[in-house]
Biopython code that builds the backbone (N, CA, C, O; Angstrom):
import numpy as np
from Bio.PDB.StructureBuilder import StructureBuilder

atoms = [
    (1, "MET", "N", (-15.720, 47.619, -84.075)),
    (1, "MET", "CA", (-15.153, 48.993, -84.097)),
    (1, "MET", "C", (-15.245, 49.382, -85.685)),
    (1, "MET", "O", (-15.297, 48.531, -86.573)),
    (2, "ILE", "N", (-15.257, 50.769, -85.905)),
    (2, "ILE", "CA", (-15.333, 51.238, -87.314)),
    (2, "ILE", "C", (-13.965, 51.971, -87.605)),
    (2, "ILE", "O", (-13.451, 52.757, -86.809)),
    (3, "ASN", "N", (-13.475, 51.661, -88.724)),
    (3, "ASN", "CA", (-12.189, 52.309, -89.058)),
    (3, "ASN", "C", (-12.364, 53.640, -89.570)),
    (3, "ASN", "O", (-12.886, 53.734, -90.680)),
    (4, "ILE", "N", (-12.009, 54.725, -88.940)),
    (4, "ILE", "CA", (-12.221, 56.012, -89.499)),
    (4, "ILE", "C", (-11.082, 56.538, -90.339)),
    (4, "ILE", "O", (-11.274, 57.177, -91.373)),
    (5, "SER", "N", (-9.971, 56.266, -89.891)),
    (5, "SER", "CA", (-8.736, 56.712, -90.652)),
    (5, "SER", "C", (-7.597, 55.741, -90.470)),
    (5, "SER", "O", (-7.825, 54.633, -89.983)),
    (6, "ASN", "N", (-6.443, 56.080, -90.820)),
    (6, "ASN", "CA", (-5.291, 55.179, -90.847)),
    (6, "ASN", "C", (-5.120, 54.714, -89.272)),
    (6, "ASN", "O", (-4.855, 53.534, -89.041)),
    (7, "ASN", "N", (-5.254, 55.525, -88.343)),
    (7, "ASN", "CA", (-4.774, 55.227, -87.027)),
    (7, "ASN", "C", (-5.991, 55.241, -85.934)),
    (7, "ASN", "O", (-5.889, 54.661, -84.853)),
    (8, "ILE", "N", (-7.084, 55.924, -86.313)),
    (8, "ILE", "CA", (-8.133, 55.821, -85.418)),
    (8, "ILE", "C", (-9.304, 54.880, -85.651)),
    (8, "ILE", "O", (-9.795, 54.810, -86.778)),
    (9, "GLU", "N", (-9.730, 54.225, -84.745)),
    (9, "GLU", "CA", (-10.928, 53.311, -84.850)),
    (9, "GLU", "C", (-11.894, 53.732, -83.904)),
    (9, "GLU", "O", (-11.550, 53.987, -82.750)),
    (10, "LYS", "N", (-13.234, 53.842, -84.331)),
    (10, "LYS", "CA", (-14.162, 54.202, -83.515)),
    (10, "LYS", "C", (-14.540, 53.159, -82.344)),
    (10, "LYS", "O", (-14.858, 51.987, -82.548)),
    (11, "THR", "N", (-14.457, 53.755, -81.140)),
    (11, "THR", "CA", (-14.549, 52.620, -80.034)),
    (11, "THR", "C", (-15.923, 52.906, -79.321)),
    (11, "THR", "O", (-16.574, 53.935, -79.499)),
    (12, "PRO", "N", (-16.269, 51.912, -78.525)),
    (12, "PRO", "CA", (-17.606, 52.214, -77.832)),
    (12, "PRO", "C", (-17.762, 53.470, -77.006)),
    (12, "PRO", "O", (-18.855, 54.034, -76.941)),
    (13, "GLU", "N", (-16.697, 53.920, -76.375)),
    (13, "GLU", "CA", (-16.593, 55.146, -75.683)),
    (13, "GLU", "C", (-17.168, 56.311, -76.703)),
    (13, "GLU", "O", (-18.113, 57.053, -76.438)),
    (14, "MET", "N", (-16.407, 56.316, -77.915)),
    (14, "MET", "CA", (-16.699, 57.472, -78.883)),
    (14, "MET", "C", (-18.254, 57.295, -79.207)),
    (14, "MET", "O", (-18.927, 58.321, -79.313)),
    (15, "GLU", "N", (-18.799, 56.169, -79.355)),
    (15, "GLU", "CA", (-20.210, 56.129, -79.829)),
    (15, "GLU", "C", (-21.070, 56.612, -78.646)),
    (15, "GLU", "O", (-22.078, 57.274, -78.895)),
    (16, "LYS", "N", (-20.709, 56.298, -77.265)),
    (16, "LYS", "CA", (-21.445, 56.823, -76.121)),
    (16, "LYS", "C", (-21.442, 58.420, -76.132)),
    (16, "LYS", "O", (-22.457, 59.105, -75.998)),
    (17, "TYR", "N", (-20.109, 58.924, -76.318)),
    (17, "TYR", "CA", (-20.170, 60.335, -76.308)),
    (17, "TYR", "C", (-20.956, 61.007, -77.411)),
    (17, "TYR", "O", (-21.593, 62.039, -77.199)),
    (18, "GLU", "N", (-20.908, 60.415, -78.590)),
    (18, "GLU", "CA", (-21.763, 60.929, -79.660)),
    (18, "GLU", "C", (-23.324, 60.910, -79.377)),
    (18, "GLU", "O", (-24.095, 61.815, -79.699)),
    (19, "GLU", "N", (-23.636, 59.850, -78.787)),
    (19, "GLU", "CA", (-25.129, 59.571, -78.244)),
    (19, "GLU", "C", (-25.337, 60.514, -77.353)),
    (19, "GLU", "O", (-26.383, 61.146, -77.502)),
    (20, "GLU", "N", (-24.568, 60.839, -76.353)),
    (20, "GLU", "CA", (-24.866, 61.674, -75.156)),
    (20, "GLU", "C", (-24.964, 63.160, -75.512)),
    (20, "GLU", "O", (-25.866, 63.906, -75.131)),
    (21, "THR", "N", (-23.924, 63.502, -76.292)),
    (21, "THR", "CA", (-23.717, 64.970, -76.522)),
    (21, "THR", "C", (-24.249, 65.316, -77.962)),
    (21, "THR", "O", (-24.533, 66.497, -78.166)),
    (22, "GLY", "N", (-24.394, 64.514, -78.864)),
    (22, "GLY", "CA", (-24.898, 64.887, -80.131)),
    (22, "GLY", "C", (-23.714, 65.364, -81.039)),
    (22, "GLY", "O", (-23.894, 65.789, -82.180)),
    (23, "LYS", "N", (-22.462, 65.258, -80.426)),
    (23, "LYS", "CA", (-21.315, 65.849, -81.254)),
    (23, "LYS", "C", (-20.462, 64.699, -81.740)),
    (23, "LYS", "O", (-20.594, 63.588, -81.227)),
    (24, "LYS", "N", (-19.637, 64.909, -82.661)),
    (24, "LYS", "CA", (-18.780, 64.000, -83.260)),
    (24, "LYS", "C", (-17.480, 63.871, -82.348)),
    (24, "LYS", "O", (-16.964, 64.853, -81.815)),
    (25, "ALA", "N", (-16.999, 62.581, -82.218)),
    (25, "ALA", "CA", (-15.807, 62.322, -81.353)),
    (25, "ALA", "C", (-14.529, 62.744, -82.352)),
    (25, "ALA", "O", (-13.554, 63.383, -81.957)),
    (26, "ILE", "N", (-14.702, 62.315, -83.572)),
    (26, "ILE", "CA", (-13.606, 62.406, -84.541)),
    (26, "ILE", "C", (-14.199, 63.411, -85.723)),
    (26, "ILE", "O", (-15.320, 63.330, -86.226)),
    (27, "TRP", "N", (-13.229, 64.319, -86.019)),
    (27, "TRP", "CA", (-13.484, 65.445, -86.995)),
    (27, "TRP", "C", (-12.403, 65.457, -87.942)),
    (27, "TRP", "O", (-11.319, 65.765, -87.448)),
    (28, "ARG", "N", (-12.410, 65.200, -89.193)),
    (28, "ARG", "CA", (-11.397, 65.362, -89.998)),
    (28, "ARG", "C", (-10.160, 64.350, -89.679)),
    (28, "ARG", "O", (-9.001, 64.694, -89.908)),
    (29, "GLY", "N", (-10.423, 63.335, -89.245)),
    (29, "GLY", "CA", (-9.400, 62.248, -88.843)),
    (29, "GLY", "C", (-8.823, 62.605, -87.581)),
    (29, "GLY", "O", (-7.843, 61.912, -87.307)),
    (30, "ILE", "N", (-9.131, 63.488, -86.709)),
    (30, "ILE", "CA", (-8.551, 63.711, -85.481)),
    (30, "ILE", "C", (-9.541, 63.701, -84.317)),
    (30, "ILE", "O", (-10.705, 64.042, -84.524)),
    (31, "LEU", "N", (-9.129, 63.321, -83.091)),
    (31, "LEU", "CA", (-9.922, 63.378, -82.020)),
    (31, "LEU", "C", (-10.356, 64.861, -81.616)),
    (31, "LEU", "O", (-9.519, 65.762, -81.595)),
    (32, "THR", "N", (-11.467, 65.042, -81.350)),
    (32, "THR", "CA", (-11.980, 66.590, -81.146)),
    (32, "THR", "C", (-11.456, 66.817, -79.728)),
    (32, "THR", "O", (-11.179, 65.841, -79.031)),
    (33, "GLU", "N", (-11.306, 68.067, -79.271)),
    (33, "GLU", "CA", (-10.924, 68.516, -78.031)),
    (33, "GLU", "C", (-12.032, 68.242, -77.027)),
    (33, "GLU", "O", (-11.813, 67.860, -75.877)),
    (34, "SER", "N", (-13.266, 68.469, -77.552)),
    (34, "SER", "CA", (-14.564, 68.302, -76.752)),
    (34, "SER", "C", (-14.498, 66.911, -76.227)),
    (34, "SER", "O", (-14.656, 66.703, -75.024)),
    (35, "TYR", "N", (-14.264, 65.915, -77.101)),
    (35, "TYR", "CA", (-14.166, 64.504, -76.856)),
    (35, "TYR", "C", (-13.188, 64.182, -75.794)),
    (35, "TYR", "O", (-13.429, 63.331, -74.938)),
    (36, "LYS", "N", (-12.030, 64.890, -75.847)),
    (36, "LYS", "CA", (-10.934, 64.527, -74.971)),
    (36, "LYS", "C", (-11.250, 65.224, -73.604)),
    (36, "LYS", "O", (-10.719, 64.773, -72.590)),
    (37, "ARG", "N", (-12.039, 66.237, -73.534)),
    (37, "ARG", "CA", (-12.318, 66.735, -72.245)),
    (37, "ARG", "C", (-13.453, 65.910, -71.541)),
    (37, "ARG", "O", (-13.580, 65.845, -70.318)),
    (38, "TRP", "N", (-14.153, 65.372, -72.333)),
    (38, "TRP", "CA", (-15.296, 64.481, -71.927)),
    (38, "TRP", "C", (-14.759, 63.079, -71.433)),
    (38, "TRP", "O", (-15.342, 62.407, -70.582)),
    (39, "LEU", "N", (-13.659, 62.733, -72.021)),
    (39, "LEU", "CA", (-13.030, 61.533, -71.350)),
    (39, "LEU", "C", (-12.423, 61.672, -70.123)),
    (39, "LEU", "O", (-12.357, 60.733, -69.330)),
    (40, "LYS", "N", (-11.924, 62.887, -69.876)),
    (40, "LYS", "CA", (-11.261, 63.234, -68.546)),
    (40, "LYS", "C", (-12.473, 63.506, -67.446)),
    (40, "LYS", "O", (-12.187, 63.755, -66.275)),
    (41, "GLY", "N", (-13.662, 63.449, -67.843)),
    (41, "GLY", "CA", (-14.542, 63.681, -66.894)),
    (41, "GLY", "C", (-15.165, 65.208, -66.850)),
    (41, "GLY", "O", (-16.008, 65.523, -66.010)),
    (42, "GLU", "N", (-14.730, 65.995, -67.707)),
    (42, "GLU", "CA", (-15.225, 67.436, -67.670)),
    (42, "GLU", "C", (-16.480, 67.627, -68.228)),
    (42, "GLU", "O", (-16.731, 66.943, -69.220)),
    (43, "LYS", "N", (-17.375, 68.438, -67.806)),
    (43, "LYS", "CA", (-18.797, 68.678, -68.513)),
    (43, "LYS", "C", (-18.651, 69.275, -69.924)),
    (43, "LYS", "O", (-17.885, 70.226, -70.074)),
    (44, "VAL", "N", (-19.278, 68.822, -70.877)),
    (44, "VAL", "CA", (-19.317, 69.183, -72.228)),
    (44, "VAL", "C", (-20.440, 69.987, -72.515)),
    (44, "VAL", "O", (-20.630, 70.396, -73.660)),
]
sb = StructureBuilder()
sb.init_structure("model")
sb.init_model(0)
sb.init_chain("A")
sb.init_seg("    ")
for serial, (resi, resn, name, xyz) in enumerate(atoms, 1):
    if name == "N":
        sb.init_residue(resn, " ", resi, " ")
    sb.init_atom(name, np.array(xyz, "f"), 0.0, 1.0, " ", f" {name:<3s}", serial, name[0])
structure = sb.get_structure()
């Protein structure tokens, strides 16, 4: 895992999200709303 900020580490799920969507899972040290919706199974 890659340490992004103090509390967030990049997980394999985040890497999969970024690869599938071309979007970042973390922006300015916080999880993106789009990533959170993707985790719940919603279409992004």
